[in-house]
C-alpha positions, 0 to 999 in steps of 0.5 A, spaced: 199 123 036 197 130 035 201 134 030 201 141 027 206 147 024 208 153 027 212 159 025 217 162 029 218 169 031 223 174 031 227 170 036 226 163 033 221 161 038 214 160 038 208 158 043 204 152 041 197 153 044 193 147 045 186 146 047 183 147 054 181 139 054 188 137 051 191 137 058 185 133 062 186 127 057 193 127 055 199 126 059 207 124 058 208 128 051 213 125 047 215 131 042 218 130 035 220 137 032 222 138 024 225 144 021 221 145 014 225 149 009 231 151 012 236 147 017 235 149 025 240 144 028 238 148 035 231 147 034 228 144 041 222 144 046 224 150 051 218 149 055 214 143 056 207 142 056 204 146 062 197 144 061 195 150 056 201 149 051 209 149 050 214 153 047 219 151 041 226 155 040 232 155 037 230 156 030 231 162 025 226 168 025 220 166 020 222 159 020 217 153 020 217 147 025 212 141 024 211 138 031 209 131 032 207 129 040 205 122 042 200 123 047 196 118 051 189 117 053 188 117 060 181 114 060 182 108 055 190 107 055 190 108 048 194 112 043 189 117 039 190 122 033 189 129 033 190 135 028 190 142 031 191 148 027 196 152 030 195 160 030 201 163 025 205 168 029 211 172 026 
């Protein structure tokens, strides 16, 4: 499992960048988004993982989202846990 937090921009969106090696090791992401501090019933994955990251949207400007993504290790066929710091953009 990979997890982190991101601050949404003025439009309620944020790109979640992932390390270059992430796409080579992981496929079939399963996303879980949680709004922190205020409700965001429209929070969703706007653009799925493209090999470098993904985009979340639907929150309010300055809102914070916690993101959990279940991943698969292609080599070993097992679930792994990673924590990644997401750059905070506002």
